Every structure is written in structure tokens, then in C-alpha cells.
TIVEXRO-260102 format. One line per field, with one value per atom (N, C-alpha, C): x, y, z; residue in one letter; atom name. Coordinates in nm, 4 decimals, always signed. Example, Ala and Ser with C-alpha at 12.3 -4.5 7.8 and 13.67 -1.06 7.14 Angstrom:
2
X c(+1.3190_+1.2300_+1.3200_+1.2850_+1.3670_+1.2900) $
Y c(-0.5690_-0.4500_-0.3300_-0.2250_-0.1060_+0.0030) $
Z c(+0.7800_+0.7800_+0.7800_+0.7080_+0.7140_+0.7870) $
rest c(A_A_A_S_S_S) $
atom c(N_CA_C_N_CA_C) $
***
This chain:
118
X c(+1.9795_+1.8499_+1.8014_+1.8410_+1.7775_+1.7893_+1.9573_+2.0260_+1.9550_+1.9359_+1.8734_+1.7478_+1.6430_+1.5142_+1.5379_+1.6629_+1.6536_+1.6963_+1.7760_+1.7918_+1.6872_+1.6162_+1.5139_+1.4172_+1.3707_+1.3014_+1.3683_+1.4417_+1.5396_+1.4938_+1.5284_+1.5327_+1.3742_+1.2805_+1.1359_+1.1184_+1.1557_+1.0956_+1.1484_+1.3015_+1.3516_+1.2940_+1.2087_+1.1862_+1.0217_+0.9805_+0.8554_+0.8826_+0.9921_+1.0424_+1.0292_+1.1217_+1.1171_+1.0094_+0.8950_+0.7719_+0.7155_+0.7266_+0.6980_+0.7086_+0.8622_+0.9329_+0.8747_+0.8559_+0.8161_+0.6943_+0.6027_+0.5442_+0.5743_+0.6097_+0.6664_+0.5915_+0.5952_+0.5216_+0.5602_+0.4485_+0.4725_+0.5391_+0.5993_+0.6653_+0.5990_+0.6215_+0.4968_+0.4877_+0.4143_+0.3568_+0.3929_+0.4670_+0.4350_+0.3027_+0.2596_+0.0903_+0.1198_+0.0782_+0.0905_+0.0236_+0.0951_+0.0706_-0.0668_-0.1862_-0.3157_-0.2889_-0.2327_-0.2176_-0.1298_-0.0134_+0.0544_+0.0496_-0.0163_-0.0170_-0.0996_-0.0587_-0.1703_-0.2726_-0.3737_-0.4563_-0.3700_-0.3127_-0.2296_-0.1377_-0.0999_+0.0085_-0.0860_-0.2057_-0.2964_-0.3534_-0.3851_-0.4204_-0.3250_-0.2217_-0.0866_-0.0713_-0.0769_-0.0776_-0.2059_-0.3292_-0.4213_-0.4097_-0.3512_-0.3107_-0.1884_-0.1338_+0.0140_-0.0676_-0.1572_-0.2572_-0.3059_-0.3781_-0.4472_-0.3535_-0.2460_-0.1674_-0.1111_-0.0525_-0.0184_-0.1439_-0.2722_-0.3724_-0.3802_-0.3505_-0.3571_-0.2728_-0.1238_-0.0058_-0.0595_-0.0903_-0.0993_-0.2160_-0.3162_-0.4550_-0.3642_-0.2878_-0.1801_-0.1073_-0.0431_+0.0363_-0.0619_-0.1845_-0.2719_-0.2933_-0.3519_-0.3538_-0.2608_-0.1301_-0.0201_-0.0314_-0.0305_-0.0083_-0.1401_-0.2737_-0.3577_-0.3187_-0.2985_-0.2696_-0.1381_-0.0232_+0.0350_+0.0114_-0.1102_-0.1363_-0.2301_-0.3246_-0.4145_-0.3428_-0.2146_-0.1228_-0.0760_-0.0729_-0.0102_-0.0876_-0.2043_-0.3482_-0.2972_-0.4135_-0.4138_-0.2697_-0.1609_-0.0801_+0.0268_+0.0328_+0.1448_+0.1398_+0.2868_+0.2982_+0.2414_+0.1977_+0.1393_+0.2095_+0.3367_+0.4125_+0.3960_+0.4011_+0.3953_+0.2499_+0.1374_-0.0173_+0.0269_+0.0644_+0.0427_+0.1680_+0.2662_+0.2913_+0.1941_+0.1685_+0.1356_-0.0390_-0.0829_-0.2150_-0.1515_-0.0264_+0.0165_+0.0508_+0.1181_+0.1319_+0.0183_-0.1023_-0.2320_-0.2767_-0.2755_-0.3386_-0.2518_-0.1511_-0.0477_-0.0587_-0.0918_-0.1296_-0.2100_-0.3478_-0.4563_-0.4527_-0.3987_-0.3858_-0.3238_-0.1939_-0.1382_-0.2039_-0.2950_-0.3841_-0.4759_-0.5269_-0.6412_-0.5678_-0.4471_-0.3636_-0.3402_-0.2806_-0.2827_-0.3738_-0.4996_-0.6230_-0.6657_-0.6484_-0.7083_-0.6093_-0.4754_-0.3990_-0.4419_-0.4132_-0.4607_-0.5831_-0.7036_-0.8471_-0.8069_-0.7372_-0.7082_-0.6382_-0.5816_-0.4902_-0.5571_-0.6894_-0.7939_-0.8585_-0.9036_-0.9587_-0.8666_-0.7473_-0.6629_-0.6704_-0.6593_-0.6438_-0.7743_-0.8867_-1.0337_-1.0472_-0.9907_-0.9649_-0.8909_-0.7876_-0.6770_-0.7317_-0.8079_-0.8636_-0.9983_-1.0669_-1.2218_-1.2673_-1.3969_-1.4518_-1.5157_-1.4901_-1.5345_-1.7137_-1.7695_-1.9279_-1.9904_-2.1072_-2.1480_-2.2470_-2.2309_-2.3268_-2.4458_-2.5508_-2.6793_-2.7159) $
Y c(-3.8483_-3.8552_-3.7205_-3.6940_-3.5959_-3.4487_-3.4563_-3.3192_-3.2817_-3.3972_-3.3549_-3.2867_-3.3340_-3.3020_-3.1359_-3.1015_-2.9736_-2.8900_-2.9393_-2.8557_-2.8201_-2.9180_-2.9245_-2.8043_-2.8037_-2.7195_-2.5861_-2.5474_-2.4276_-2.4092_-2.4860_-2.4187_-2.3861_-2.4714_-2.4357_-2.3057_-2.2817_-2.1846_-2.0321_-2.0852_-1.9331_-1.9277_-2.0187_-1.9966_-1.9282_-1.9688_-1.8934_-1.7424_-1.7288_-1.5956_-1.4890_-1.5407_-1.4739_-1.4618_-1.5421_-1.5125_-1.4021_-1.3869_-1.2719_-1.1520_-1.1212_-1.0477_-0.9607_-1.0784_-1.0118_-0.9083_-0.9036_-0.8199_-0.6863_-0.5829_-0.4437_-0.3676_-0.3232_-0.2142_-0.0833_-0.0012_+0.1285_+0.2068_+0.2961_+0.3942_+0.4929_+0.5703_+0.6246_+0.7974_+0.8360_+0.9681_+1.0908_+1.1860_+1.3151_+1.4135_+1.4057_+1.4902_+1.6578_+1.7091_+1.8659_+1.9013_+2.0064_+2.0981_+2.1563_+2.1446_+2.2210_+2.3577_+2.3770_+2.5308_+2.6069_+2.5486_+2.6610_+2.6280_+2.5460_+2.4762_+2.5872_+2.5658_+2.6677_+2.5624_+2.5751_+2.4958_+2.3719_+2.4669_+2.3495_+2.2495_+2.2829_+2.2204_+2.0866_+2.1056_+2.0214_+1.9515_+1.9794_+1.9079_+1.8327_+1.8482_+1.7794_+1.6996_+1.7008_+1.5916_+1.4577_+1.5508_+1.4572_+1.3399_+1.4052_+1.3224_+1.2088_+1.2583_+1.1987_+1.0515_+1.0999_+1.0059_+0.8970_+0.9289_+0.8544_+0.7381_+0.7972_+0.7141_+0.6190_+0.6469_+0.5721_+0.4584_+0.5053_+0.3804_+0.3203_+0.3402_+0.2208_+0.1533_+0.2441_+0.1225_+0.0043_+0.0479_-0.0187_-0.1140_-0.0646_-0.2083_-0.2788_-0.2321_-0.3722_-0.4419_-0.3904_-0.4199_-0.5675_-0.5007_-0.6304_-0.7221_-0.7026_-0.8127_-0.9036_-0.8395_-0.9291_-1.0384_-0.9951_-1.0643_-1.1439_-1.1097_-1.1830_-1.3396_-1.2932_-1.3982_-1.4913_-1.4260_-1.5081_-1.6230_-1.5445_-1.6649_-1.7633_-1.7173_-1.8256_-1.8876_-1.8618_-1.9686_-2.0778_-2.0459_-2.1607_-2.2602_-2.1624_-2.2510_-2.2971_-2.3945_-2.4974_-2.5633_-2.5763_-2.6559_-2.5474_-2.4464_-2.3217_-2.3434_-2.3158_-2.3353_-2.2304_-2.2734_-2.1714_-2.0159_-2.0304_-1.9146_-1.8582_-1.8892_-1.8125_-1.7505_-1.8107_-1.7745_-1.6411_-1.6598_-1.5849_-1.4399_-1.4526_-1.3418_-1.2637_-1.3421_-1.2710_-1.1882_-1.2361_-1.1750_-1.0930_-1.0883_-0.9672_-0.8467_-0.8879_-0.8010_-0.7324_-0.7850_-0.7317_-0.6352_-0.6930_-0.6139_-0.4961_-0.4717_-0.3668_-0.2839_-0.3072_-0.2413_-0.1647_-0.2425_-0.1719_-0.0469_-0.0746_+0.0257_+0.1472_+0.0951_+0.2386_+0.2869_+0.2539_+0.3021_+0.4165_+0.3508_+0.4206_+0.5222_+0.5100_+0.5962_+0.7523_+0.7238_+0.8233_+0.8631_+0.8288_+0.8780_+0.9743_+0.9346_+0.9852_+1.1319_+1.0900_+1.2255_+1.3140_+1.2980_+1.3708_+1.4361_+1.3615_+1.4248_+1.4942_+1.5173_+1.6105_+1.7772_+1.7281_+1.8471_+1.9010_+1.8391_+1.9140_+1.9875_+1.9867_+2.0262_+2.1378_+2.1397_+2.2416_+2.3274_+2.3050_+2.4257_+2.4865_+2.3891_+2.4704_+2.5917_+2.5506_+2.6104_+2.7502_+2.7327_+2.8453_+2.9469_+2.8861_+2.9246_+2.8863_+2.9907_+2.9900_+3.0468_+3.0102_+3.0542_+3.1955_+3.2779_+3.4181_+3.4094_+3.4888_+3.4790_+3.4969_+3.4233_+3.4320_+3.5920_+3.6437_+3.7525_+3.7603_+3.8124_+3.7583_+3.8947) $
Z c(+0.5781_+0.5518_+0.6000_+0.7394_+0.8167_+0.7477_+0.7343_+0.6919_+0.5520_+0.4647_+0.3360_+0.3697_+0.4551_+0.4616_+0.5209_+0.6115_+0.6419_+0.5504_+0.4495_+0.3424_+0.2366_+0.2353_+0.1393_+0.1883_+0.3345_+0.3932_+0.3886_+0.4057_+0.3584_+0.2476_+0.1345_+0.0136_-0.0326_+0.0053_-0.0158_+0.0510_+0.1524_+0.2387_+0.1821_+0.1339_+0.0969_-0.0510_-0.1470_-0.2353_-0.2137_-0.1038_-0.0575_-0.0385_+0.0120_+0.0722_-0.0771_-0.1581_-0.2730_-0.3341_-0.3569_-0.4074_-0.3415_-0.1959_-0.1180_-0.1509_-0.1951_-0.2414_-0.3903_-0.4679_-0.6074_-0.6127_-0.5250_-0.5026_-0.4406_-0.5124_-0.4500_-0.4193_-0.2866_-0.2096_-0.2617_-0.3244_-0.4245_-0.2934_-0.3554_-0.2550_-0.2212_-0.0984_-0.0172_-0.1088_-0.0671_-0.1724_-0.0134_-0.1156_-0.0099_-0.0229_+0.1005_+0.1054_+0.1044_+0.0264_+0.0598_+0.1792_+0.2274_+0.3644_+0.3293_+0.3565_+0.3206_+0.3768_+0.4820_+0.4959_+0.4459_+0.3553_+0.2844_+0.1307_+0.0946_-0.0370_-0.1386_-0.2426_-0.3565_-0.4200_-0.4704_-0.5356_-0.6370_-0.7087_-0.7915_-0.7239_-0.6236_-0.5247_-0.4789_-0.4313_-0.3664_-0.4973_-0.6116_-0.7115_-0.7600_-0.7791_-0.7693_-0.6777_-0.5361_-0.4529_-0.4759_-0.5148_-0.5155_-0.6248_-0.7441_-0.8699_-0.8307_-0.7079_-0.6876_-0.5712_-0.4689_-0.4315_-0.4666_-0.5991_-0.7139_-0.7257_-0.8011_-0.8883_-0.7629_-0.6370_-0.5286_-0.5214_-0.4914_-0.4714_-0.5681_-0.7131_-0.8037_-0.8122_-0.7887_-0.7532_-0.6507_-0.5333_-0.4076_-0.4678_-0.5348_-0.5571_-0.6457_-0.7369_-0.8145_-0.7066_-0.6237_-0.4992_-0.4273_-0.4169_-0.3352_-0.4258_-0.5498_-0.6344_-0.6725_-0.6497_-0.6652_-0.5494_-0.4661_-0.3170_-0.2977_-0.3478_-0.3545_-0.4240_-0.5641_-0.6713_-0.6177_-0.5651_-0.5211_-0.4003_-0.3064_-0.1995_-0.3057_-0.3812_-0.4293_-0.5533_-0.5941_-0.6944_-0.5625_-0.4646_-0.3690_-0.3039_-0.2557_-0.2582_-0.1185_-0.0960_+0.0482_+0.0797_-0.0230_-0.0248_+0.0749_+0.0595_+0.0979_+0.2602_+0.2958_+0.4484_+0.4755_+0.6528_+0.7410_+0.7538_+0.7658_+0.7762_+0.6316_+0.5324_+0.3953_+0.3997_+0.4136_+0.4260_+0.5135_+0.6538_+0.7547_+0.7017_+0.5903_+0.5637_+0.4485_+0.3659_+0.2654_+0.3300_+0.4296_+0.4910_+0.5536_+0.6449_+0.7352_+0.5921_+0.4891_+0.3878_+0.3142_+0.3253_+0.2644_+0.3676_+0.4805_+0.5961_+0.6033_+0.6057_+0.6484_+0.5004_+0.3737_+0.2702_+0.2638_+0.3079_+0.3330_+0.4450_+0.5588_+0.6579_+0.5897_+0.5371_+0.4904_+0.3705_+0.3047_+0.1829_+0.2596_+0.3901_+0.4772_+0.5318_+0.5931_+0.6318_+0.5083_+0.4291_+0.3193_+0.3192_+0.2572_+0.2577_+0.3605_+0.4680_+0.6068_+0.5889_+0.5647_+0.5925_+0.4477_+0.3437_+0.2436_+0.2957_+0.2964_+0.3620_+0.4535_+0.5579_+0.6397_+0.6091_+0.5150_+0.4454_+0.3478_+0.2963_+0.1871_+0.3235_+0.4304_+0.5295_+0.5570_+0.5984_+0.5902_+0.5339_+0.4098_+0.2769_+0.2889_+0.2964_+0.2587_+0.4030_+0.5205_+0.6369_+0.6303_+0.5309_+0.4953_+0.3735_+0.3083_+0.1919_+0.1740_+0.2538_+0.2384_+0.1232_+0.0426_-0.0591_-0.0155_-0.1295_-0.0953_-0.0959_-0.0274_-0.0136_-0.1495_-0.1570_-0.2845_-0.2730_-0.4099_-0.4008_-0.4672_-0.4331_-0.5285_-0.6136) $
rest c(M_M_M_R_R_R_A_A_A_L_L_L_K_K_K_S_S_S_W_W_W_L_L_L_V_V_V_I_I_I_A_A_A_V_V_V_A_A_A_G_G_G_G_G_G_Y_Y_Y_G_G_G_Y_Y_Y_A_A_A_A_A_A_V_V_V_A_A_A_C_C_C_E_E_E_N_N_N_P_P_P_A_A_A_A_A_A_V_V_V_T_T_T_I_I_I_P_P_P_D_D_D_G_G_G_K_K_K_M_M_M_S_S_S_T_T_T_M_M_M_E_E_E_Q_Q_Q_M_M_M_L_L_L_A_A_A_G_G_G_Q_Q_Q_A_A_A_E_E_E_V_V_V_K_K_K_A_A_A_Y_Y_Y_Q_Q_Q_A_A_A_A_A_A_M_M_M_N_N_N_E_E_E_F_F_F_L_L_L_A_A_A_C_C_C_I_I_I_D_D_D_S_S_S_E_E_E_L_L_L_A_A_A_A_A_A_E_E_E_G_G_G_E_E_E_K_K_K_A_A_A_P_P_P_E_E_E_E_E_E_F_F_F_K_K_K_S_S_S_L_L_L_M_M_M_V_V_V_S_S_S_R_R_R_H_H_H_N_N_N_A_A_A_A_A_A_V_V_V_A_A_A_E_E_E_M_M_M_E_E_E_G_G_G_V_V_V_A_A_A_A_A_A_A_A_A_F_F_F_N_N_N_D_D_D_Q_Q_Q_I_I_I_K_K_K_A_A_A_Y_Y_Y_R_R_R_A_A_A_A_A_A_N_N_N_P_P_P_A_A_A_P_P_P_P_P_P_K_K_K_T_T_T_E_E_E) $
atom c(N_CA_C_N_CA_C_N_CA_C_N_CA_C_N_CA_C_N_CA_C_N_CA_C_N_CA_C_N_CA_C_N_CA_C_N_CA_C_N_CA_C_N_CA_C_N_CA_C_N_CA_C_N_CA_C_N_CA_C_N_CA_C_N_CA_C_N_CA_C_N_CA_C_N_CA_C_N_CA_C_N_CA_C_N_CA_C_N_CA_C_N_CA_C_N_CA_C_N_CA_C_N_CA_C_N_CA_C_N_CA_C_N_CA_C_N_CA_C_N_CA_C_N_CA_C_N_CA_C_N_CA_C_N_CA_C_N_CA_C_N_CA_C_N_CA_C_N_CA_C_N_CA_C_N_CA_C_N_CA_C_N_CA_C_N_CA_C_N_CA_C_N_CA_C_N_CA_C_N_CA_C_N_CA_C_N_CA_C_N_CA_C_N_CA_C_N_CA_C_N_CA_C_N_CA_C_N_CA_C_N_CA_C_N_CA_C_N_CA_C_N_CA_C_N_CA_C_N_CA_C_N_CA_C_N_CA_C_N_CA_C_N_CA_C_N_CA_C_N_CA_C_N_CA_C_N_CA_C_N_CA_C_N_CA_C_N_CA_C_N_CA_C_N_CA_C_N_CA_C_N_CA_C_N_CA_C_N_CA_C_N_CA_C_N_CA_C_N_CA_C_N_CA_C_N_CA_C_N_CA_C_N_CA_C_N_CA_C_N_CA_C_N_CA_C_N_CA_C_N_CA_C_N_CA_C_N_CA_C_N_CA_C_N_CA_C_N_CA_C_N_CA_C_N_CA_C_N_CA_C_N_CA_C_N_CA_C_N_CA_C_N_CA_C_N_CA_C_N_CA_C_N_CA_C_N_CA_C_N_CA_C_N_CA_C_N_CA_C_N_CA_C_N_CA_C_N_CA_C_N_CA_C) $
***
């Protein structure tokens, strides 16, 4: 009987592990070097970052729905895993946004706007 309970716990935990993998983390983006990039490259980088953010928001929604679907009956390990994945994704999004903003500043420093003539 004890062995049966052990196998049942392993099977249930394995099912939660599979559910946690169902939400796929988007691929990382390549952020252009602001000092060396053209305006077109910066705009392409901006589009890539926006697409990444949209995919990451879908990923966060997936994690949240997986956690909500299990509700209070979910084991603490599952809840902890999903919260950790959510927090890591938010931190990654913030890091990508900050890195891109740094490269925008570098682009502007390397390509100052010409002075306005009146």
C-alpha cells in the first residue's frame, strides 16, 4: 500500500511538472549596439523587443492560468515553481527593457541631432 502511494505521488508530481513545461519561455532577443548601429538597425531592434514583450506577456498569462487552474488544491511545490517562473520572467522583461533603453541612449550619444537653425 505504501509503495502504491509513493507511485501515485510521483505520477501526480510528474503531471504538474509537465503542466509547468507547457508554458514556453520566449527566446531571448538580440539588442543592437547603440554606438555602432544605424537608425534602421535600432528600429528593427525595437520591433524585436516589442515582439519579445508581447510573447513574454503571453507566457506570463499562461503561467497565471496554469496556477489558477490548479487553484488551492495544487501542491506547494507547484505553486512555488509557478510563482518563481513568473517572477523570473518579469525580471527578464525588465532587464531586456533596461538594456534596450541603454542602447537607445548610446545611439543618441553617438548620433547627436544636428542643431536647429532659425
